Backbone as CSV, one residue per row, in Angstrom:
resi,resn,N_x,N_y,N_z,CA_x,CA_y,CA_z,C_x,C_y,C_z
1,UNK,64.894,142.090,64.523,65.003,141.774,65.948,66.292,142.366,66.506
2,UNK,66.211,142.901,67.680,67.373,143.493,68.339,68.409,142.429,68.673
3,UNK,69.642,142.862,68.738,70.741,142.002,69.141,70.649,141.797,70.654
4,UNK,70.693,140.525,71.105,70.595,140.207,72.533,71.680,139.185,72.880
5,UNK,72.871,139.650,73.278,73.950,138.717,73.615,73.572,137.775,74.760
6,UNK,73.950,136.506,74.612,73.575,135.476,75.582,74.366,135.563,76.887
7,UNK,75.523,136.242,76.879,76.374,136.246,78.068,76.050,137.369,79.059
8,UNK,74.984,138.110,78.794,74.626,139.233,79.655,73.372,138.934,80.457
9,UNK,73.127,139.744,81.483,71.875,139.736,82.239,71.176,141.053,81.953
10,UNK,69.845,141.060,82.057,69.059,142.212,81.607,68.018,142.636,82.626
11,UNK,67.712,143.942,82.598,66.606,144.516,83.354,65.428,144.729,82.408
12,UNK,64.216,144.728,82.936,63.024,145.001,82.121,63.072,146.395,81.510
13,UNK,63.843,147.295,82.116,63.950,148.672,81.636,65.040,148.827,80.574
14,UNK,65.549,147.700,80.058,66.450,147.656,78.901,67.887,148.074,79.181
15,UNK,68.380,147.705,80.362,69.793,147.838,80.652,70.387,146.432,80.721
16,UNK,71.687,146.343,80.459,72.390,145.062,80.541,73.544,145.177,81.524
17,UNK,73.995,144.013,82.002,75.159,143.956,82.875,76.002,142.744,82.473
18,UNK,77.310,142.972,82.426,78.279,141.911,82.143,79.220,141.847,83.330
19,UNK,79.316,140.681,83.971,80.155,140.531,85.150,81.481,139.885,84.760
20,UNK,82.565,140.524,85.170,83.913,140.011,84.909,84.313,139.031,86.012
21,UNK,85.367,138.282,85.752,85.860,137.300,86.719,86.282,137.936,88.039
22,UNK,86.664,139.219,88.002,87.109,139.894,89.226,85.955,140.464,90.056
23,UNK,84.701,140.178,89.642,83.549,140.640,90.409,83.083,142.040,90.071
24,UNK,83.678,142.653,89.064,83.194,143.954,88.629,82.142,143.760,87.544
25,UNK,81.260,144.724,87.429,80.151,144.622,86.477,80.128,145.857,85.590
26,UNK,80.000,145.621,84.286,79.878,146.703,83.313,78.414,146.838,82.942
27,UNK,77.917,148.080,82.856,76.504,148.353,82.614,76.343,149.217,81.358
28,UNK,75.291,148.935,80.602,74.956,149.749,79.442,73.487,149.584,79.100
29,UNK,73.069,150.198,77.990,71.691,150.022,77.528,71.685,149.023,76.375
30,UNK,70.558,148.389,76.185,70.461,147.351,75.161,70.290,147.936,73.760
31,UNK,70.475,147.065,72.788,70.263,147.444,71.397,68.822,147.901,71.198
32,UNK,67.877,147.200,71.815,66.467,147.591,71.725,66.277,149.012,72.268
33,UNK,66.899,149.321,73.404,66.758,150.648,74.014,67.300,151.736,73.098
34,UNK,68.472,151.500,72.514,69.028,152.543,71.653,68.207,152.717,70.385
35,UNK,67.596,151.622,69.896,66.708,151.731,68.728,65.492,152.594,69.060
36,UNK,64.933,152.404,70.255,63.762,153.162,70.674,64.096,154.642,70.874
37,UNK,65.289,154.913,71.391,65.697,156.296,71.630,65.939,157.065,70.338
38,UNK,66.539,156.418,69.371,66.975,157.133,68.170,68.377,157.693,68.405
39,UNK,68.737,158.723,67.668,70.097,159.263,67.735,70.388,159.897,69.093
40,UNK,71.271,159.247,69.859,71.631,159.731,71.194,72.554,160.945,71.066
41,UNK,72.199,162.011,71.799,72.980,163.254,71.736,73.633,163.613,73.078
42,UNK,73.223,162.939,74.164,73.796,163.219,75.477,73.661,161.972,76.336
43,UNK,74.711,161.695,77.120,74.691,160.586,78.061,75.150,161.098,79.414
44,UNK,74.361,160.853,80.448,74.736,161.198,81.817,75.006,159.930,82.599
45,UNK,76.148,159.876,83.262,76.530,158.691,84.032,76.805,159.100,85.475
46,UNK,76.758,158.148,86.408,77.066,158.491,87.800,78.555,158.823,87.945
47,UNK,78.906,159.474,89.040,80.301,159.817,89.294,81.039,158.608,89.858
48,UNK,82.325,158.511,89.532,83.165,157.482,90.136,83.152,157.695,91.646
49,UNK,82.981,156.614,92.386,82.896,156.685,93.841,81.475,156.700,94.360
50,UNK,80.518,157.017,93.479,79.106,157.016,93.881,78.633,155.576,94.068
51,UNK,77.583,155.417,94.850,76.960,154.107,95.006,75.679,154.086,94.189
52,UNK,75.521,153.060,93.368,74.277,152.868,92.623,73.541,151.689,93.238
53,UNK,72.224,151.702,93.104,71.385,150.668,93.693,70.637,149.939,92.588
54,UNK,70.643,148.627,92.655,69.960,147.811,91.652,68.506,148.217,91.500
55,UNK,68.098,148.467,90.246,66.721,148.827,89.947,66.420,150.300,90.092
56,UNK,67.421,151.099,90.500,67.188,152.532,90.666,67.943,153.336,89.612
57,UNK,67.484,154.563,89.390,68.070,155.438,88.379,69.547,155.697,88.662
58,UNK,70.364,155.592,87.603,71.797,155.816,87.760,72.361,156.748,86.694
59,UNK,71.550,157.079,85.692,72.026,157.938,84.623,70.896,158.277,83.680
60,UNK,71.277,158.866,82.530,70.275,159.259,81.548,70.883,159.150,80.153
61,UNK,70.032,158.843,79.198,70.412,158.878,77.780,69.377,159.753,77.084
62,UNK,69.863,160.790,76.405,68.958,161.718,75.725,69.193,161.638,74.224
63,UNK,68.089,161.628,73.492,68.168,161.627,72.037,67.479,162.873,71.511
64,UNK,67.460,163.019,70.197,66.800,164.174,69.615,65.297,164.131,69.862
65,UNK,64.753,162.949,70.168,63.303,162.858,70.356,62.846,162.595,71.791
66,UNK,63.741,162.144,72.673,63.305,161.875,74.045,64.498,161.705,74.981
67,UNK,64.196,161.629,76.260,65.204,161.318,77.280,64.731,160.090,78.025
68,UNK,65.667,159.258,78.410,65.315,158.031,79.099,66.243,157.831,80.291
69,UNK,65.645,157.566,81.459,66.460,157.249,82.625,67.151,155.914,82.389
70,UNK,68.356,155.810,82.915,69.112,154.563,82.864,69.171,154.034,84.288
71,UNK,68.737,152.794,84.458,68.696,152.165,85.773,69.864,151.206,85.921
72,UNK,70.405,151.123,87.122,71.488,150.180,87.369,70.893,148.800,87.640
73,UNK,71.377,147.763,86.964,70.880,146.416,87.240,71.374,145.875,88.581
74,UNK,72.456,146.454,89.112,73.106,145.923,90.311,73.458,147.051,91.281
75,UNK,73.742,146.658,92.516,74.134,147.591,93.566,75.644,147.518,93.765
76,UNK,76.261,148.691,93.914,77.687,148.713,94.200,78.276,150.088,93.991
77,UNK,79.598,150.154,94.155,80.321,151.410,93.987,80.760,151.559,92.537
78,UNK,80.530,152.735,91.979,80.966,153.029,90.617,82.487,153.174,90.627
79,UNK,83.161,152.339,89.832,84.628,152.367,89.811,85.175,152.950,88.502
80,UNK,84.320,153.087,87.490,84.752,153.684,86.221,83.528,154.145,85.452
81,UNK,83.700,155.183,84.654,82.654,155.636,83.736,83.274,155.747,82.347
82,UNK,82.458,155.598,81.342,82.927,155.683,79.965,82.990,157.154,79.562
83,UNK,84.155,157.770,79.779,84.325,159.193,79.490,84.221,159.502,78.001
84,UNK,84.420,158.493,77.169,84.326,158.684,75.716,82.914,159.121,75.315
85,UNK,81.905,158.737,76.103,80.523,159.082,75.784,80.265,160.584,75.870
86,UNK,81.090,161.298,76.634,80.906,162.744,76.755,81.055,163.427,75.393
87,UNK,82.051,162.991,74.638,82.292,163.562,73.312,81.646,162.776,72.181
88,UNK,81.345,161.500,72.442,80.786,160.624,71.410,79.565,159.863,71.925
89,UNK,78.481,160.564,72.266,77.301,159.869,72.795,76.715,158.877,71.795
90,UNK,77.018,159.080,70.504,76.498,158.177,69.478,77.036,156.749,69.613
91,UNK,78.049,156.542,70.461,78.541,155.181,70.697,77.449,154.287,71.275
92,UNK,76.494,154.898,72.003,75.365,154.101,72.505,74.581,153.495,71.354
93,UNK,74.449,154.228,70.256,73.748,153.727,69.078,74.609,152.746,68.291
94,UNK,75.865,153.094,68.129,76.743,152.337,67.238,77.210,151.010,67.823
95,UNK,77.443,150.944,69.137,78.018,149.750,69.753,77.539,149.628,71.201
96,UNK,76.229,149.382,71.404,75.688,149.418,72.766,76.285,148.371,73.717
97,UNK,76.796,147.257,73.168,77.354,146.205,74.037,78.875,146.239,74.107
98,UNK,79.493,147.187,73.392,80.950,147.280,73.373,81.403,148.641,73.826
99,UNK,81.844,149.470,72.863,82.363,150.799,73.188,81.318,151.723,73.803
100,UNK,80.044,151.361,73.705,78.974,152.183,74.267,78.609,151.860,75.708
101,UNK,79.443,151.072,76.407,79.167,150.800,77.825,79.095,152.131,78.583
102,UNK,78.403,152.137,79.722,78.198,153.394,80.442,79.038,153.528,81.708
103,UNK,78.984,152.512,82.585,79.769,152.583,83.819,80.070,151.186,84.343
104,UNK,81.080,151.139,85.238,81.460,149.865,85.867,81.281,149.985,87.374
105,UNK,80.876,148.877,87.968,80.526,148.829,89.387,81.266,147.672,90.055
106,UNK,81.704,147.893,91.292,82.185,146.792,92.128,80.952,146.264,92.858
107,UNK,80.552,145.049,92.550,79.307,144.480,93.081,79.316,144.377,94.595
108,UNK,78.192,144.755,95.211,78.002,144.525,96.643,77.559,143.088,96.894
109,UNK,76.709,142.555,96.007,76.125,141.232,96.212,75.898,140.555,94.863
110,UNK,76.752,139.598,94.541,76.630,138.894,93.257,75.304,138.139,93.160
111,UNK,74.677,137.845,94.285,73.390,137.155,94.288,72.287,137.968,93.625
112,UNK,72.496,139.273,93.552,71.542,140.168,92.901,71.332,139.780,91.432
113,UNK,72.348,139.209,90.822,72.281,138.823,89.405,71.207,137.770,89.158
114,UNK,70.912,136.963,90.189,69.912,135.901,90.044,68.519,136.454,89.759
115,UNK,68.267,137.702,90.135,66.957,138.306,89.916,66.804,138.968,88.555
116,UNK,67.865,138.938,87.747,67.823,139.569,86.428,67.450,138.551,85.352
117,UNK,67.033,139.044,84.211,66.637,138.173,83.105,67.858,137.705,82.324
118,UNK,67.785,136.461,81.841,68.795,136.002,80.898,68.353,136.421,79.497
119,UNK,69.160,136.110,78.493,68.878,136.560,77.125,67.535,136.048,76.609
120,UNK,67.187,134.817,76.917,65.919,134.240,76.450,64.729,134.983,77.048
121,UNK,64.765,135.204,78.351,63.684,135.917,79.025,63.591,137.356,78.526
122,UNK,64.754,137.990,78.303,64.745,139.362,77.815,64.174,139.424,76.394
123,UNK,64.517,138.461,75.552,63.992,138.427,74.192,62.462,138.317,74.206
124,UNK,61.933,137.497,75.114,60.484,137.369,75.268,59.862,138.677,75.738
125,UNK,60.549,139.363,76.662,60.080,140.650,77.169,60.018,141.684,76.054
126,UNK,61.067,141.743,75.233,61.109,142.691,74.119,60.000,142.386,73.113
127,UNK,59.822,141.102,72.821,58.776,140.708,71.854,57.392,141.111,72.361
128,UNK,57.178,140.989,73.673,55.873,141.356,74.245,55.665,142.874,74.194
129,UNK,56.755,143.642,74.291,56.663,145.103,74.260,56.473,145.644,72.853
130,UNK,57.002,144.924,71.886,57.010,145.413,70.499,55.617,145.423,69.879
């Protein structure tokens, strides 16, 4: 079974978001997503200053066997990107909830988080997909 941290919120498309006390949100792909992709060889992230929209494409993760769009769980301005992924895309595989984060956003509306799945709901979603 994939690792599903309880402190995160999830999209059906296998992205996670962690909200900090200052209202910023860190986004990445789930352990299940990286398992499905296989060895990640390229990661594309939005530019700092860009606006991402909840539920819409914000980046890409490419592996030796496929490419997968990465959707933003939340709407807001991109305030940081994980530049380490440019040289070490395998961090998505090795540590999807830690060093493999993709980008950070200043939330436009924290209420958007209410529409996302918690860990229990996401675990059920993954089990239904498997």
